[in-house]
N, C-alpha and C positions, 0 to 999 in steps of 0.2 A: 113217550118217555122224555123228560127234560134232559138238557145237556149235562147238568151236574149229576143227575141220577145215572146217566149213561156212563159217565166217567167213574162214578163210584162203583158201578157194576163191574167194569173191567178190572179195576184195582182189586175189588173183593175177590173176583174170580182168580186172579193171579195169586193173591195171597193164600187162598185155599189150597192151590196147587203146591205152593211152597211148604205149607204146614204138613200136607200129606207126605211130602218127601222127607222132611226133617223128622217126623214122628215114626219113621221106620217102615214106610211103605215098601213093598217088594222092590228089589233093585232092577227097575225097568224105567224106561223113559216115560214120565208122566205126561200124557197127552190131554190137553184141555181144549175145548172148542169155544171160541169167542166169536159171537156174531158181530159183523160190521155191516149194517144194513140201513137203508133210508128209513127215517122214523115217520112212516105213514104220511108221505108227501102227495101232493096233487098238482103236478105241473100242468099248465094250461095251454102251452104252445109247444109244438114239436121243435126239436133241436135245442131244447133247453138243457143246459148243463147244471146239475146240482151237486153240491159238495156237503159232506157231513163228516165231522171229525170225532175221534175218541182219543183220550189221553192215555198213554201207556204208563205202566208203573215206574215211578222214579227211584224206587228203592233197590230193585234188582232187575237185571235184564231178563227178557223173555225171548224165546227163539221160535219163529214161525217156520213150521216144517211142511205145511200143506195148505191148500185153498179149495174150498167147496163152494162154487158159485150157486146162487139162487136167483136166477133171472131168466127172462124170456126175450129172445132175439127180436120178437115182433114188437116189444115195448122198449127195451134197452138196446140202443145201437152199439154201445160198448161201455165197459166199466174199467176204471183204473183205480188202483190203490197206490197212494203216495206215502212215503215217509217224510215227515216234516220236523224241523226243529221248532217252528211255530206255525200254527195254521193261518190260512189267509183271512179267516174271520173267527170271531168268538161266538157268532150265532150258531144255533143248532144246525141250521141248513142255510146255505147261501148260493147265489148264482155265481158260478165260477167259469162261465164261458162267455166273456164279454163280447167277443166278436160274432157269436152265433145269435144271441138273443138277450135282451135285457127286459126286466119285468119289475113292476112295483111290488110284487108279492114277496120278493126276496131281496136282501141287500146284495150288492155286487162286490166281489173281491177275487183275488187270485186264489189258486189252490193252496199254496203255502205262503206264509209270510217270510220264511227263511228256511234254508237247509232242505231243498227239495230233492227227492229221488224217487224214481218209480220202483215199486215193489212187485206189482202184479198187474196183469191186463187180461181182459176177457172180451170176447165177441162171438157172434154166430153160434150160440149154444155150445161153446167149448166145454169139455167135461172137467172134472176135478183134477187137481195137480198135486202130486206128492213129491217132495224134494228127495234127492239121493240120500243114502245113509250118512249120518254125521254132518249134514249140511242144513243150515238154517239162517233166516234173516234175523239178525240181532236187533231188537227194539227195546226202548226203555233203558233204565239203569244209566250206565255211563255212555251209551251209544248216542249218536247224533239224532236218532229218531225218537222224538218225544211225543209225537202225535202221528196217528194213522188217519189219512183223509181218504174217504171214499168219494169218487167222482162217477156219476152216472150221466151219460148222454142219452136223453129220451128221444126215441125215434117216432113213437106214436103215443099220443096223449088222449085218444078217444075215450078210453075207459075212465078218465078222470074228469070228464066234462058231463054236464047234465044230459040225460037224466040219470046216468050211472053213478057219477060222483064217487068213484072208487078211490082208494088210497094205495100207495105203492111202498113196498119194503124191499125192493131189489137190493142185492148186495152179495156179500161173500162171508162164509164162515171160515174163520182162521183156525187151523190146527196148530197148537202151540205147546211148548214144553219149557220148564224152568231149568232143565238139564243143559248145561253149557255145551255148545256144538264146537268141535275142533275146526270146522270149516265154515266160513261165512259166505252167504249168498249175496249176489248183487245183480242188477239189471243194467245193461248198457244199451242205449237206444240210438240207432242211426236213422236219419230222416232227411227230407228235403222240403223246400218250398217249391215255387215254380208253377208252370202252367202247361196244359196239353192242348195243342192246336186242334181245330176241327178236323175230322176225317183223317186222323193220323195215328201212328204208333210212336210213342215217345219214351225215351229212357230218362228216368229220374235217378240221379247217381250222387253218391256221397262217399267221402274217404277221409279218414283222420289217422294220424300217427299216435300210438300209445306212448306217451312221454313219462309215464309214472313207473317207478321201479317196483313193479308187482308182477306176479304171474297169475293170469286169469285162466281158469279151466272152464270153457263153455260146455254146458251139458244140455241146454235146450235153447230153442229159438222159436220166434213167433213172428208172423207177418201180419200187417194190417193195411188195408186199402178199402176203398168203397167199391162202387160198381165197375170202375174202369180198370182196376188192377188185375192183370192176368197172371203175373208171376213176380215174386220178389225173392232175391237171392243175396246172401251175405258171405263174405270171404275174409280170411286172414292172408295178408301178403307179407312174406318174409324173404328178403334177398331176391325179390322179383318173382318168387314162386307163389302161385295162387292155390289156396286150400279152401274148399267149400266148408262153411259152417252150417249152412242150411239153405234150402230152396223149396218154396211151396206156393201154390196158388191161393190168393186171399179169398177165393170163392169157397174154399173148404173151411171147416170149423177153425176159427182163429185161436187155436189153442197153442200151448207150448209143446213142440215136437222134439224128439231126441235129435241131437246134432247128427249130421251125416258123416262126420269124421270123428268118431269116438276117440277120446284121449288128446284132442287138439289143445294146445296151449297158446296163449297170447302173451308176449313179453314186451318189455320196453324196446321201442324201435320198430315193432311190427306195425303194419297198417291194417286197419279194419275198413272194409269197403262194402257197399251195398248198392244194388240196382233194383228199382221198381219198373217193370215194363208195363206201360199203360196203353190201352187201346181205346181211342175215342171215336166212336161211330156217329157222334152227334154233330150238328152244324154250329155248335157254339164252342168257345174256348172254355176249358175246364180249369179252374184255379185250385190250388191247395187252399183249404179252408175248413171251417168248423162245422158246416152243415152237411146234410146228406146229399145236397146238390153239388157240393165241392168234392175234392179228393184229399186223400192223405197217402203218404209214402213212408211207412215205418218198418224197420227191421229190429226186433228186440233180441238181445242176447242175454240169456240167464246163465250165470257163471258162479263158480265158487273160488275162493282163495283159501289157502292154508293159513289159519290164524284169523285175525279180525280186521286186517287192513284191506278194504275194498277200494275200488277206484274213486278218486275224489271228483274227477270229471265224468259224469254219467252219460253225456250226450255227444253226438257227432251230427251236426246239421250243416247243410249247404243251401244256397239260394235256389238251386235247381234250375231247370231249363226256363228261358234260354240263356241264363247267365252262367251256369256251371254244368260242366260234364267232366267225367274222368279225363277227357282229352285236354282240358285246359286247367286241370287241378295243379296247385303248387307242388303236389306230390307226384306229378306225372313221371318225373325222371326216376323215381324209386319204384314205380308200380309195374313196369315192364308190360305195358298195355298190349303188346303184340301177342302175349300169352294169356290175356284175359279169357276165361272160359266162354265159349260160345253158348254153353248150356245156361248161362245167366239169364237168357231170354227164351229158354226152352220150357214150355208149359209142362209140368210134371204129369205123367200118365197119358198125355195126349201126343207126345212127340211132335209138337207143333212149335216151330221157331218163329218168333216175331222180330222182324227187322225194323229198325227205326226208319220212319219216313218223314220225321219233322224236318222242315227246310233249314232250320237253324243249326243242326248238327253238322260237323263234329265239334261244336263248341265255339262260342264267340267271346272274346275278351270284353270287359266292360267298356273299353275305349271304342270298340266297334259297334256297340249297341246304338241303333239309330233313333231310339226313342228320345223325345225331348227330355233334357236332363232333369228338369223339375218334376216331370211326370214319372220318370224312372225313380227318382229319389222318393217320391210319395209312395210308389208301389213297393219299393224295398222296405220303407219304414213300416208300412202296413203289414208286410210279411213278417218282419222281425217282431212287431208287437204281437201278432198272432202266435208265433212260435213261443214267445216268452209266456204269454197267458195260457196257452193250451197245455204246455208242459210244466207249468207251475214254477219256473225258475226265473225270478226277477233279475238275477245277476248275469244270466247267460246271454251272450251275443253271438249268433251263429256266424261262422266264417263265410265269406263270399267266394 
């Protein structure tokens, strides 16, 4: 299906829903299913990232209330849905993983051209997700989300090569309604760059202060790492007191789980912090990067606010080890690290605690880094370029 046809389909679908409501349909929330799937693509190289966009209705907002994934973990390493003001490309499909793989088959561009925010994430055969009552992602209309962009990271492309030559339509079906939701959903992502030394346990940590005058109500969390992630944990820190938002092993289905502290709120001045505990049994250094041979450290918080004003800043990234730990964070004096929970590195269900063994801990300031300054600058520049491209935000510059 061509791009214009796809856009016409979604607009037509939304309009039908509006007509049914206006013409006196029963007083219930009208639920419409809208497919957001790859249009029969054939990636030829593993670790290819492909993006496909659909335009939302500009006349009236729509509210996403659930997600039904249609993908196989043996083919798709992970799937992300972004909300964009403008897409990274006007092509029907484009390569949106510049640092992982480039190809002549597709043009190359970022996920979003402007106004990027993550709406949904999937990996490891995670099941469907339904949002709480009266909560929805507002898209289209007067919202900042004018396009929804599907990104698929392809793990295995054997089925798309000769002699099979199959096509792929991995993606997600969106559950939507035109009935306005009194609560707006958002996703806040914490993550790091950095590296894991050979034969070591490493902590990848991040922390940011919420500076916006909003009240976030986290209701779900999701962890994402590759093969070396053992446990990822996220916290709210208020007045030096740590409250767990969620903790999970990334080896389990990487779905959105209920928060471990129901009713938790995040307000202006609170600190959001996360740690990924990584175990590297290999003889090589593992870098944060876009391929399966690299690593990722991500902690997603899905939350709602009363009304329509969600967080403007959707991300909290740090450079990660060996440049950043909680111990040398600019927020260290507010975090009360002596009370940081030991369970942050306790693998759920196994009661196994992983203690850091990296020789660089407890943190080194950039002044103490012994790397040649030019080499250090190049590595950091590469890291920042990767984070900008991988998470679709060309204006974001992670703190060090």
